[in-house]
C-alpha positions, 0 to 999 in steps of 0.5 A: 403661087405655084409656077405653071411648069410645076403645076403641069408636072403635078397635075400630070401625076394626078395631084390636084391643087387646092389654093395657092400652095396646097394639094391632094392626091389619091393614095394607091392604098385608098384605091386598093381599099375601094377595090377590095384589095386590102389596106395600107400599113397604117390601117393594119397597125393603127386601125384607120381606114385606108379608103377614108384617108386623105393624103394632102399637103399645105406646102406641096413644093416647099421644103428645106431638104432635097432628099435623094430618096424623095418621090417628088420632083425635088429639082423643082423645089420652091424654097422655104417661104410660103407667100399668099398663105391660105386659111386652113378651113378654105384649104381643107374644103378645097382639098375635100372637093378636089379629092371627091372629083378624083374619086368619082372616077371609080364610079365607072369601075366594076369591082369597087365597093359602093359602101366604101366609096360613099364613106371615102367621100367624107375622109376621117383622117388627114395625112399631111405627108404627101409632098413638101414640108408641112411645118413650113405652113405658118397656120399649121396649128389652126389647120390641125385644130380645124381637122380636130373640129371635124372629128378627124384624125391627123397624121403629121410627118415632118423632116424635123427642120422646124422645132419652133413650129413643133413647140408652137403646136404644143403651146397652142394645143394643136398637136396632131393625133400622131407626129412622125419624124423622118430619120433617114440618116443616122449621123451628121456626115450622111445626113448632110449628103442625104438631105442636101438641106437649104439650112446650114444648121440642119443637123442641129435643128433635127436633133433639137426636134428629137429632144422636143419629141421626148418632151411631148410624151403623153401629149401626142402619139410619137413615131420615128420613121426609118426609110432604109436604102441599100447599096447597089452595083449600078445606077446613081448613088449606088454606094449610098446606104443608110443600113450598114452595120455601124448605123445600127447603134447610131440609129439607136442613139437618135431613137433614145434621144426622142423616146418615141412611142413607136418606130417604123422600119420601112424599105425605100420604094423606087417610085416617082422621081426617086427612080431618076436618082436611085435604081430599083436595086436600092430597094431592100428585100423584105427579109433585109428589112426584117433583119434590120428591124430585129437589130434595132430591136436588140439595140433597144432591148433595155427600153422594152421595144419589140416588133408589134406588127408587119406589113410585107407589101409595104415592107414596113415594120412597127416597133414599140413597147405595148401592142395594145397602144397601137390602135388609135382611140377616140380620145386621141383624135 
């Protein structure tokens, strides 16, 4: 189902294909954790273990959007329709199998942790955010229920273009442990430029999803994620930015519409194919991310949001109302 040329590009980037449309890759933070160099912001904020986190996707090159900041090869986008759809159990089994093959390379390293390595072979968190748009996978409810059966945490990151699927997850009692909506543009004009969506009603779909997120209060952990990109003086898309002064109040209105439990304010990283679209100068400095997060916090002061955690290496900050609610509890899986 994945064309040979696309498969070759993915495999060169150390993706491993699982079935007709799914893939897995070892996150750099998983590698760091195995080498004793610390964990990712999800570990610091939410208490998950980076070496046991499986970054995967059930729709590796399928997405409605072609976001300019995306690290994948959006130029090879395969559209919005999955064919020859695989079953969730088969996908997860193959994902784990391929992930193990990738992990065995650490056996030759001197500074890896044997204890962590054995734990890593059995992931207890599946993060559906690696590439593509996971809500395009029609059997997503069954996949999330299968992950829950395996007593594992599920993180679902979506562009918000499929509100019907989010409602379907709720109806089928298949909501993930944590649901994250990417909010990369604060207004319709910038949204259309930023995402280059294949859907003509992309902005309307996105806003509908935000309203659904509000309705899911208490049913799943809900996150709004802002990925900040600054202006630069050189390179492609140098004038495009989503962190100007006027954007603060616009972001706040979108956040109020969703009323999430947590807000991620994260700096863009010029990695992968994103380097061809935006220069390193587009990456905001840590101090700029902090300043922007404080401005968002000020706009949301009446809602009680405050900075709950920081992860400088990832240039990530989490806002919320209660720090005690950050760590994932067993009954939330």
